N, C-alpha and C positions, 0 to 999 in steps of 0.2 A: 424577516422573510415575508414576501407578499402573500396575502391570503389566496392568491391565484397561482401560486407555485407549489407543486407537489413536493413534499419533503423527501429527500433521498432515503430517509429511514422508513418511509411508509411501505408496508408490506403489500404485495399484490394480493388482492382479494380473490382467492381461487378455491376456497372451501366454504361450506356452510357455516363452520365455526367462525371464520374470519368475517364472513358476511354478517353473522349475528352480532358480533362485536361492533362492527361498523354501524349497523342499524341502531343498536342501543346508544352509541355515541351520538349519532345524528338526531335521534329522538330527543335526547337531552339538549342538544345544541339548538334545535328548532324551538323547543319549549322556552329556552332562555331568550332567544331572539324575539320570538313572537309574543310571549306572555299570553294575555287574554284577548289579543287583537285578532283581526280577520285577515285571511290570505285568499288570493285569487290565483287560479291556475288554468291555462288553456290546455285542455286534455285531448290530445289527438288520438290516443290509443296506441301510439308507438311505445317502444320500450322505455325511452328516457322519461317522457312525461308520465307514463304509467307508474314507473318506479317512484318518481317524485310524489305522485298522488298517493300511492300506498304508504310511503314514509310519513307524509303529512297527516294522513288519516290516522295512522298509528299514534302520532305525536299529539295532534290537536283536534282530531275528530271533526265536529261540525263547524269549527272555526274556519275550515277550508271550504271554499266554493269552487267547484270545477265547472268549466264551461266547455262543452263539446259541440263544435260547429260541424254539422254535416253539410258539406258543400257539394255533395253529389259526385265527388271524384274519388271517393274511398273504395277500397276493395270490398268484394261481396262479404256481408256479415259483420263488417267492422263496427259500424255504429251500434248495431244490436249488441255486440260483444262488450263495448264500452258501458252501455246501460246495464247489461246483465252483471258484469264483474263489479262495477263501482257503485251503482245505485242499489241493485238487488242483493249482492253478496256482501259488499263492504259498507252498505248503508251510508254512502257518501252524499254530501249535499251537491247534487249534480244538476246543472242546467243544460238541457239538450236543445240546441237551436237547429231547426230544419230550415236551412238556407239554400236548399237545392235549386229552387226556381230562381232565386235571386242571382246565384252564381251563373247558372246555365243561360239565363236571359242576357247577362252581361257578356257572356262568351259567344253568343250566337253570331255566326258569320265571321268570327276572328280566326284567321289561319296562321298568322305569324307566331312562332313559338315564344319569342320574347314578349310580345304583347300579351299573349295568353298568360304567361307567368306573372306579368305585372298586374293584370286584372285580378287574377286569383289572389296574389299577395295583398293588394290594396283592399279588396273586398273582405278578406279575412280580417285585416286590421280594423276595418270599419265595423264589421259585425261584432267582433270581440269588444271593441271600445264602446259600442252601443250597449252591450250587455253589462259591461263594467260600470257604466254610468247609472244603471238602474239599481245598483247595489249600494247600500249605505255602510259606511264604516270600514271599507277596505283600505288597509294601509300597506299591505305587502303583495308583491307579485312573485309567485313561485315559477321557476324556470327549469327546464330539463337540460341545462348546460352541462356538458361533460368535458373532460380535460383536453381531448383533441380539438374541441372548438376554441378553447383558450389558446392553444399552441398555434392554431391556424390563423386566428384573428389578432393575436398579440393583445388580448383583452377579452372581456366577457361579451359574447355575442348577444344580440337580441334573440328572443325566443325563436326556436327553429320552426315553429308553426305560425307565430305571429308576424315575424319578419320586421319587428320594430313597432313601437307604440306611439301614439300621439303624445306630444309634450305635456298636454294637460292631464294625462294619466301618470302622475308622479308618484310611483310606488317604490318602497324599499324592496330590494331583491332577496329572495330566499332560494338558494341554489345548493341543495344538500349533496348532489353527486358531481359537483364541478371538478373534483380532483380524481375522478375515476375514469378509466378507459371503458370502452363499450363492453368488453368481455366481463369486466368486474360488475358493471351495472346489471348485466344479465344474471350473474350469480346472486346479487342482492335481490333482484326481482323474484328469482326462483325461491329464495329463502323467505321472502315476504308472502309467498303463496300465490303469486300471480300465475295464470295458466301458461303452459309451455308455448302455445301458439301466439301469445302476446310477448312473452319474454324473448323468444327466439325469432320474432318477426323479422323478415328480410328487410334490408334497406328499401325505403320507399321515398320517392322524390317529394319535395314540398308541394308541388302542384298536383300530386297524385296521378290518377289516370288521365289527367288533362294533357300530359306529355306522352302518353302511350296511345291516345286516340288522336292520331296524327292529323294535322290540318284543322279545319273548322270542325268543332265538336257538334255532333247532332245527338239528340237524346236516344234514338234507336241504336245508333252505332256505339254509343257509350255503354248502353245496357248489354249489347252483344259482347263488347270487350270485357265487361265485368264478369259475365258468365264464362267466357272463354278463359279468362285469367284464372278463375277458380278451378276450372278443369285442369289447366296446365300445372298449377301449383299442387293440386291434389295428386295427380298421377306421377309427377317427378318426385314429389315428397315421399312416395312409396319406395324409392330406390334405397339400397343399403347405404350408399354414400351419395349425398345430395350436393349439387353445386352450391357455390356461395350465394348466387342469386338466380332466380328463374321466374319468368313472367310472360305475359302475352302482350302483343301490340296489334292494333288494327290500323293499317295505313289508309289514307284517304284516296282509295282507288277501288274500282269494281272490275270484275271479270265475268265472263260467260260461264254459266253452269247449266246442267240439265237435271230436271226433276219432273217425274211423272210424264216423261217423254217430251217435255217442253223446255225450251231455252229460257233462261232468266239471268239477270245481273245480280251478283252477290259480292260480298266483301271477302278479303283474305285475312286470316289470322296468322300472325308470325310468332313462332316460339323462340324465345331468347333465354339462353342459359349460359352463365359464365362463371369462371373462377378468377379470383384476384386476391392479392395480399393487401394492396394499398389503394385500390380503385384508380390509380394513375395508369396502370396497364391492366389488361384483362385478356383472358384466353377463352374462346368458345369451348364449351364442354361437349364431348362426343357422347350423345345420348343413345341408349340401347334402342334398336329398331322396334322392338316390341312396345316400348314406352311411347315412341313417336307414333306408332300405328294406332295405339289405344287412344292417344290424345286426338289424332286425326279423326278417328271414327266417332268419338264422343262429341267433338266440336261440331262436326258436320251434322250429326243427328240431333244435338241438343240446343245448339245456338242459332237463333233466328237470323236469317240474312247472310249467313256465311256459307260459301261453297268451295273454299280452298284453304289449305293449311300449309304454311311454309316454315322452314327452319332457318334462322339467322345464324350462320356459322362464322361470323366476322369477329376478328380480334380487335382489341383497342391497344395502340392505334392500328389502323387508321379510323376505324369505326368507334363511336362513343358507345357507352353502355346503354344509355337511353337513346331513343330515336329522335327526340327533340331536346 
């Protein structure tokens, strides 16, 4: 049987006890594969790469080097959380790369969604490759590949954050969660002691806020989006039952507002909340009016440059989940 095929006899990991057994098994497997050699991991802070990082730290400690690239398109507090959890709490060998200016300079004036995606993907590869070449003795690349990635690609994908590496970075792969489904990865992460807001982090597109800051990205509009998104996620997260995914979008448009008796031009923030089983189809979630009103009031009061709050009640199809 191929190493990339999940055995029919493999139990679903849905309890801490099963997760603990899986962790112990993978720790031994990692030690056997890696020995005393060094491993490199692109650590985004998402659940897959975070669980892989925690597993490898448990197995080989400082033999692992994690590279966290801040491209300026992450959600509020995410880079700080990666540093706090992995460097401060887990004592990981973590390289933090502040590439915000590099990415945003490349994206300046670019409005086409596909071109934005290509720029973000290529720049990430370049930054990661540059950091990898500074390191001596790296022989392995760890990846957060999970089983749906294998099923969808009929093979092992390139790292979901890296998007493929240059051919001259020829590393052997370490993929400890490649036979797990997302819900199982979360159970493993919880058992490893990762914080809930990392383990249960919502799906987030590879280009990050780059596809939610619609059109050409400007730094001021991007920062307003980051603040508005944090408010949307905080307030909807207080509901007894939360949607599958919820976030904010800022379209590339302005409208007239009134402040201190004067007219001015400001941006609109769009609230997007959906439920889905497979992400192929999705339904807009009916949010309580009190929640919508609280989001409206906070966004208008706290987020610079915004004078209007809208609710996207579109289903997929015909609308996509993301705006770009």
